[in-house]
N, C-alpha and C positions, 0 to 999 in steps of 0.2 A: 470405591469399589476396586480391587486388585485384577486389573485385565489377566485374564488367564492364557497360555501361551498351548497351541498345539505341536505335537511332536508329530511328524510324518515320515516312515521310513519309503526313503528314494532309493529305490536299486541301481545298484553298480552298473549292470547290463540286463538287457534284456532277456539274456540268454545265461541262465540257471547254471552252469557249468564256467559260462565264463565270470560270472559274477563271482563264483566262489575265488577261483583263480585270483582275482582281482583282489580280495578281502584277503587274502592268503598274503599277499604281497603287502597290502596295507600293515597287516599285524607284525608280520617280520621287521616293517620298517619301524613301526612304533616299538619293539623289542632290542632293536639294536639302538635307536636312539636314549633309550632307558640305561643300557649297556655303557654309552658313550661311543657307540661305533657309529660315526656319521661318513657318509660319501660329502668331501667338500665340493666336488662336481658334480652335486646331483641338479643341481639350477641350470649349469649349462650345457647337459646333455642334450634337453629337450630344443634348445635352441639354433633357431637355422642357421647353417654354416655361412649364409652370408652376412652375419652378423657380428660374428667372429672373425672373419674376413676384414671386413671394416674395422673391427678394433685392430687386427693385426698392420691394415694401411696405415694407421694414425699411430702405432708405434715405429714403423720404416721411417715413416717422414719426420719425425722426433729424433729420430738417429742421424739428420742431415742426408737421409739418402737423395740420391738425383730422383729428379721424375722418371724417367726413363726407366732409373732399377726397378722402384718400386714398378712400375706398369709390368714389367717384364713378368717379376717376381710374383704377380696379382694374378696375371695373362695364364702363365705357367701353373698355378696352382688351381687355378680354374678351371682348366682344361682336362687337369685329372679327376677334379671333383664330378665335373660335368660329366666326362666321360662314364663315371663311374656311379653315375645317380645317385650320388647322395646329398642329401637335403641337409638332415641335421647333423650333430656330433657324434651322436650316438649311433650313427648310420655306417658312420668308417669301417671299413674290413680291409686289414693287409691283405687276404687271400682275393677279393677283388680287384685291389689296385695291381696283384700279382697278373691278374687277370687280362687286365686292360691294356699293361704295359705287354704283354706277350701278343696281344690282337697287334699294337704298335707295331712291334717287332718282326711279326710274319712278315714274309717275303710278298710282293705285290707280283699278282699274276702277270706274265708276259703276254702283251699282246702278240697274236701269230702274224704271220707274215703272211699275203696272199698267196695262197698254194699254186706253183707253177710259174709263178713271176720270178725270172730269176735276174732280170734289169730294171733300176729305178729312176725317175728323173731325178732334179733338185725339188722339184715340188712335191714329186710322191713321196721320196725320203722326208720332207720336212713334215710332212700330213702324217707320216707313220709314229716320228720321233715326238709328234706334237710342237714342235718346236717353228719359229719362222725359218724362210728359205735362206735369208743371208748368214744363219746360224749354222749351216749345213758343213760349209767348206772350212770353216775353223775346226769344227769337230772333227770330220774327215782327216784333216792336217795334224791335228793333235793326238790320234789315235795313230798315226799311220797307215791309212786302211786306203785298201786300191780303189780306183775309180778310172773312168776312160773317157776319153774326147776332152772337147775344148766348147765353151759357151754353150748354147742351147744345144748342142752335141752330146753333150756330158753326161754321162750314166755311170748308176754305182751300183757293182752286183750285189746278189742276194746276199752275200757274206757281208760283207760292208754294213748293210742294213741291219743283219741279225746280231751284228757285234756293237754297235752304237744301241739298238732297241733294247739289248741285253745290260749294257751299260748304265742308261737310262733309267731302267724299271729298278734298277740295283742301288742307282742313288738315293731313291725315293723311300728306300727301307730304312725308318730309323735304328742308327746302333746301338748297342748296348753302352752305357756312360755317357749318353746322349741328353739333349733337355729334359724330354720325357723319361727319361731313368731318372734325371738327379729329383724331378718334383714327386716322381712313385715312393723314392728311396725317403723323401721328407717326410708324406703325408703316412707311410709306414710307421715314420719313426714319432709321429702324433705331433710334427711341428711343421712349419710353412717356410723355414731358415732354406732358402735354395742357393747355389752357386751355379749358375747358369752362362755360359759361354756360346757366343753366337756361334752356329750351325751356318757352314757356307757350303753350297751346293758342287759337288764335284762329279766329274763323270769319269773318272778312273783314277789308276796310280798316276796318269800325266796330265789331271787335270790341277 
């Protein structure tokens, strides 16, 4: 006795409208395959980006890249990908990368100095700048800013504090052509090959 087979219809979606849309896509795909129009990257679009990064890492290592070079490129790529919220290759969006880079390049808000305070001790100025006390004197000398008194009696005028504060804020703002700009450009081109130069912190033209 030949066993019989029961054919059951399984809906593509519980939502009728969504099911019709999915069916339309499947029919279009089948028609394209019949016509010889095949997307060679279809199988890769749904893969997690982390798998692509793992493959890219192997490629870099096969080119005898130094471990530091590989780590730097992977870290930079992950920074942009994670910041944009990309999870799969199909999620890549040039417009989202542009938005992410614009957010990085946006000037950081400059903290306000205490209203009415005209003079600062070394400890107060260091706290306002977010640096150690021993870093204050070199910064003031580097920018040739005003100060008065000696030792514990040394005081810094409000103008000195404001200049250093704005200078510190400006150096934290990523500049076009920097590391994140290079990463974003590579993602927009659909590749992860980056040319990353080390970024050294600067306090201003005299730094």
